[in-house]
N, C-alpha and C positions, 0 to 999 in steps of 0.2 A: 443709634442706626441700624435697627435691626433689619433694615434692606438688604444690606450689605453684608457679609460674613468676618469675622476676625483678619482671616488672611487676607482677605482685600484691604481694609482699611490697615493693617498695618503694612502691606507692598505702595498704599499710597502714600503712605507717613514716609518710608524709606526712601522713596521717590523725588520726597520733598527734604534730604537731606537728615531727616529726625532719625536720629540712634536710636535701635531699641533694642534693649540687653533682653536674653532670655529668664524665662523663670530660673529661681535660685533658690534654694534652702537658705541664702546664708541674707538675701535681699528681698526675697519677693514677702507680697502682704495679700490677701486675699485679693483685693481688688489692683489694679493697674497702678503705677505712680510714678512719678516723675522725681529721677534721683540727678543732682550737679554732678557736671563734668570738669575734669582738671582747666579746662578751657573757659570757663566759666559759663559755658552755656548747657543744655539742659539734656536728660537722657530719657525715654518710657519706657518703665522695667513691668515688664508682662507681670500677670498674678498668677495666683495659685488657681481664681476662679477658671483660668485658661484650659488647665488639667482637666481631662474628661476623667467624670466619676469623681473628682475630688468634694469635697463636704468644707462649707466653710470654718465648721465649730474644730473639723483637723487644721485647719490652716490656720486659725488664730493661734490653737498652743502652739504651732511649729513658729509663729513669728514672738509669742511672748516668751518663750522660753530658750531662744536662741545665745541670747547675752554676747557674746561678744563673737561666736559664731560655733557651729559646730565644725569638729576635722573629720569626722568620718560618717557612714548611716548608722552603727550600733550607736552615738551620742547624741543623734537626734532620736533613737529609738527611746532610747533611755531617760534622754531629759523633758519631750514633749510629751513620750506615753502614748503615740497613735500605734493603733496598728499595723502588724507587718505587712497586710494588704494595702495601706498609705503606703508606708516604705516603698512599695512596689509599682504603684503609679507613679512616687514622684521619680524614680529610676528611668521608668519607659519615657518618662518625660523630659528626662536628661537633666533634671534638676540639681543633680550631684556634683553638675560640669565644674562651679567655680573651691570644688574640696580637689580636683583633679583626678576624679574619677569619671570613667567615662560611661555608656552608657548599658553596657555589659556587666561590666564589674560594680557599680553599683547595682544593677539587679541581682547581679551573684552576691552580695554582703547582704542584700535586703532578704532574699530567699533561704539564707542564713538562720534569721531570726524569727524562727518558725513560733514562740510560744506568744500567747499573747500578751505578757507583760512583760516587763523586763525582772530579770532574777537576780540580785547584785551578787551573789553568791559564785553565782558562772561569769561576772562579769571584769572586766579591765583588772579590776581590784581585787578578785574574789580567787578563787582555785577555778577558773576554768583554763583549757588547752589553747595555744596560740594555734588559728588556723594555716594551714601549708600554704602557699602565693600558688595563686591558680594565673596563667596566662590564657586568657581568652583570644580569639579569634578578631581581629581590627574588622570591623564592619563598614560596607563602601558606602560611598558618599548617598549613593541611590539609596541603600538602607534606610542611610540616616534619615533622610529627608521621607520618607513613608513612613519611618515609626516617629516623627516629629507631628503628621499628619492623624496618625492613626492617635496620639495622645493629647495633643495641642491644636488639632484643624490646623496647622500653619507651620513653617518653616524659616527659621532665621537664614540658613546654611544656604540652599538653592530652589530656585524655580524648579517643578517637575518637567515642566516643557524645556528647559534651560538643559534639562539634562539631556532631554530626546531632542534635542538639536540635532545631532548627528546623524538619526533617524530619520531626520524630515529635510532633506535639502529641498524638497520644491518647495516649503512653505515659508514666505516672507516674514519677517519679526514685526510685530506688530508697529512700532513707532517708525516703520517706513514707511507706512500707507500715505504718511500725509504727502510723500511726492511721487508717489505710484500714481499709473496712470492706466488705463485698458484692466485685461486681465490679471487676476492673481492670484495664488492660493496662499491662505494662512490655518494653523491651527490653534488653538490655545484651548482654555479649560471653559468651560461652561459656568459663567457667572449667575446668568438669570435669564431667562426667558418671560416675556412678555406678549400678552394678547390682549391691546387695550379693545372695549365694547366697540369705540368706534372706527377701528381699524378695518372693517371689514373683511377679519379675517387672516390680517397680516401679520407675521409674528417678528418680534426684535428678540435678538440674541445680539447678549457682550461677553463676547470671547476675552480671555487672560492671557497672555503669555510672560517670559520675563522681562519682557523690555515697554510694555504698554495695553492697552485693552482694544478691542478693535468692536466696531458695530454694524450688525450684520441685519440685512432685512430678508423675511423671506416670505416670496409673496405665496399668495396663497396655494397655485397648481404647485410649483414648487414646494411648500408642507405636503402637500397630498404624498410627492412622490418618495419623497425620503421624510416620510414622517415618524419610522420608530427610529431613526437617529435623531432629528430632532426633538423628539421627546425625551428618549433614554439615554442620551450620550453624555456623559460628561470632559471626552476631550472628542473636539470636531476638529477637521482637515474640510473647512469649505472655499470653494473657486468660486469664484464669482467677478465682476467689474465694477472698477469702481465710480462712485458717484457723490459729486460735491455740492454742498445744502451752506455756500458760507465759511465758516472755519468748521463747520462738522463735516466729516469723511462717513460715506457709509459703504459697506461690502455688500450691493444688493446678488444673493445666492443665488448659485444654478446648480451647484453641486454638492450638497454634504455627505460626509461618509463620518462613521463612529469610531474613531481609533482608540475607543477605552483600553481594550487592549494592552495597549502599549505603555500603560503607566503599572503595568504588574509588572511588568521586565526591569521596573529598577529595582536593584538590587537585587536581583534572582542570579542566583550564578550559574545555572544550570537549566536549558530549556525541557522539560520534563515531557518526556515523551508518553505521547498517547498508549492507554491500559485498557483503564475498564470504564471508557468512556468520560474521564475526567480530566482530559488531559492539561487543562487551564490551571489545574491545580497548583498553588503555589507550597511548598515547602520552607519552613522557618530553618533558619540556622541553628546551630545550636547555641545558646545563651543568652535567645534573645526568647519573649512571653508567647506562649504557644495561642492559637487564634484557630479557631475553624478555618478551612479552606472556601473561597466562593467563586464563581465565575470572575473573569476579570471585570467586568462589567458591574455587576453588583459589588465587589470593592471598590469600583471608582466610585460609586453612589455613595458610600458609604465614605472613603475618604478625599473625596474633591464635589460635598455637596454644593448646588448651586440652590440660588431665590427663585423659585417659578411662582409666578402669577399667571394663571388662566381665565 
């Protein structure tokens, strides 16, 4: 189903009461799998393939070497023999949560294992010392969601628009469009952009918020006016009028705004003041992985990619 990103497939499954479980070093395989629940139903377990940069051979070593389960980051390193970089990817994906380790604690432990291979002399059974316990600051829900998207391209914690909802008082949740009339405003992540060759230049957008999806029709004249937002925006605020075609509801766009910079505020503890023309840079808190900063719109393109067909 390459037309839709994994985030949309998972969201749709959860809206249909399918339990989706996160990637776990003690439960996941390379592919997504089906697991039994205590009530006799089934749940979907995300696979290691969902982690950006993860290799299948590393996933195979992890799943075949775990036996009755890993107890900590070092035990996985020793038994599976994977490189420290793989441990960091697993930590950034929060795959050690089933061990009682949060993302930052697991990443701290992973970075402490800097050697290319385990050295028995300095292991738990050898002569190595015991590292002191370190208390790391807790991550906010917004920051966790952003890290989920960075590593997994989706989040099971919350939808970004749900966290931004207090900043969008004028925007109607998409699940209320069925019962709306007249002119309304919605805000959502862009899932797809389509411009069929037979549509005379009309653009069809699909937006997603935490409740549902919205179908937006952009006529050619409106597209010419708001072309930059339509092409480049990852989070759009659209004002238009409701139009019904049987059970299908469309929003005929009249105004389109690119509000993608709002996504960069998720998890950011403070607003960085302008200094050298890079006021939109985001500094990551201590304990997180380090990536180069970009303009919020560029970050949005990476975090929340849409499926575009022109």
